[in-house]
ZAMARGU-4260 file (C-alpha; in steps of 0.2 Angstrom, whole numbers, plus 5000, padded with zeros to 4 digits):
<rodrens>
0) 5019/5116/5036 | 5018/5108/5051 | 5008/5093/5040 | 5022/5091/5030 | 5034/5090/5042
5) 5026/5077/5051 | 5023/5068/5033 | 5044/5069/5031 | 5046/5063/5047 | 5034/5047/5047
10) 5041/5042/5030 | 5059/5044/5039 | 5056/5033/5052 | 5045/5020/5043 | 5057/5020/5029
15) 5071/5013/5044 | 5061/5000/5050 | 5050/4994/5036 | 5056/4979/5026 | 5057/4979/5006
20) 5045/4967/5001 | 5042/4958/4982 | 5028/4964/4974 | 5019/4963/4957 | 5014/4977/4946
25) 4995/4973/4942 | 4994/4964/4925 | 4977/4963/4921 | 4977/4983/4920 | 4984/4997/4912
30) 4995/5003/4926 | 5000/5023/4926 | 5012/5023/4936 | 5028/5016/4943 | 5030/5007/4959
35) 5050/5008/4964 | 5049/4997/4982 | 5038/4993/4993 | 5040/4991/5012 | 5029/4983/5027
40) 5031/4985/5046 | 5032/4973/5054 | 5037/4960/5041 | 5054/4951/5048 | 5051/4936/5036
45) 5059/4949/5022 | 5074/4950/5029 | 5077/4934/5026 | 5069/4934/5009 | 5059/4947/5000
50) 5047/4934/4993 | 5041/4927/5009 | 5023/4934/5012 | 5023/4946/5029 | 5016/4935/5045
55) 5003/4949/5053 | 4993/4943/5069 | 4973/4944/5065 | 4968/4961/5075 | 4984/4969/5075
60) 4990/4985/5062 | 5002/4986/5050 | 5011/4999/5040 | 5010/4998/5021 | 5023/5011/5012
65) 5027/5014/4994 | 5039/5023/4983 | 5028/5027/4966 | 5031/5040/4952 | 5015/5043/4946
70) 5011/5044/4925 | 4999/5056/4929 | 4994/5073/4939 | 4979/5073/4952 | 4972/5087/4964
75) 4964/5072/4974 | 4969/5055/4975 | 4961/5040/4983 | 4971/5024/4991 | 4960/5005/4992
80) 4967/4989/4997 | 4958/4973/4990 | 4959/4954/4992 | 4961/4947/4977 | 4951/4931/4975
85) 4942/4920/4962 | 4925/4930/4964 | 4934/4947/4960 | 4943/4960/4971 | 4934/4962/4987
90) 4937/4978/4998 | 4948/4979/5011 | 4935/4985/5027 | 4938/5000/5037 | 4953/5009/5026
95) 4951/5027/5025 | 4954/5030/5006 | 4960/5049/5007 | 4975/5046/5000 | 4982/5064/5003
100) 4981/5059/5022 | 4995/5047/5017 | 5006/5053/5001 | 5009/5073/4995 | 4995/5078/4986
105) 4993/5086/4973 | 5002/5070/4965 | 5012/5076/4952 | 5026/5065/4940 | 5038/5067/4954
110) 5045/5052/4964 | 5035/5051/4981 | 5031/5039/4996 | 5013/5035/5002 | 5013/5027/5020
115) 4998/5020/5028 | 4995/5011/5044 | 4980/4997/5040 | 4972/4985/5055 | 4967/4970/5050
120) 4952/4960/5058 | 4952/4946/5071 | 4937/4939/5061 | 4948/4937/5046 | 4952/4918/5043
125) 4972/4914/5046 | 4978/4910/5030 | 4989/4919/5016 | 4980/4934/5006 | 4985/4941/4989
130) 4981/4959/4991 | 4980/4973/4978 | 4984/4989/4982 | 4977/5004/4972 | 4981/5024/4973
135) 4970/5031/4959 | 4965/5052/4954 | 4950/5051/4963 | 4944/5063/4948 | 4949/5050/4932
140) 4946/5031/4937 | 4957/5028/4922 | 4972/5037/4932 | 4981/5024/4943 | 4997/5014/4951
145) 4992/4998/4956 | 5003/4982/4963 | 5001/4967/4971 | 5007/4960/4988 | 5005/4945/4998
150) 5001/4943/5017 | 5001/4929/5029 | 4987/4932/5042 | 4992/4922/5060 | 4981/4917/5075
</rodrens>
């Protein structure tokens, strides 16, 4: 019960301060999910135009939150961030992949919110990155939610 109240509080607080940003569904895969909205905190650039990439200082953290409705059921879930590059998707280093720490599990066909903080490393170059976020059934890799966003790492 304490965990559920903590998750609800985190979602409420994050929703109040995160900016809605533009996201694009992954087009090269079969997405089994509807993404309703994506928010990033901090992202003051999105207040002017949701298509602006969020500026995040290297070595700092940001919180990504999204509302989704899965078209699958999952007892265990996995969350991943990838940098989309010409060489292929590169996994984001240091991310906790146990999605049940960031959304209510088991996942079912109800609208839910996923909230996770991620850290950027100072060694990453300052530039715009295309990121792919994936929430999947840990027991069936063919069942997942997927969307792309842009961020700008700054010095």
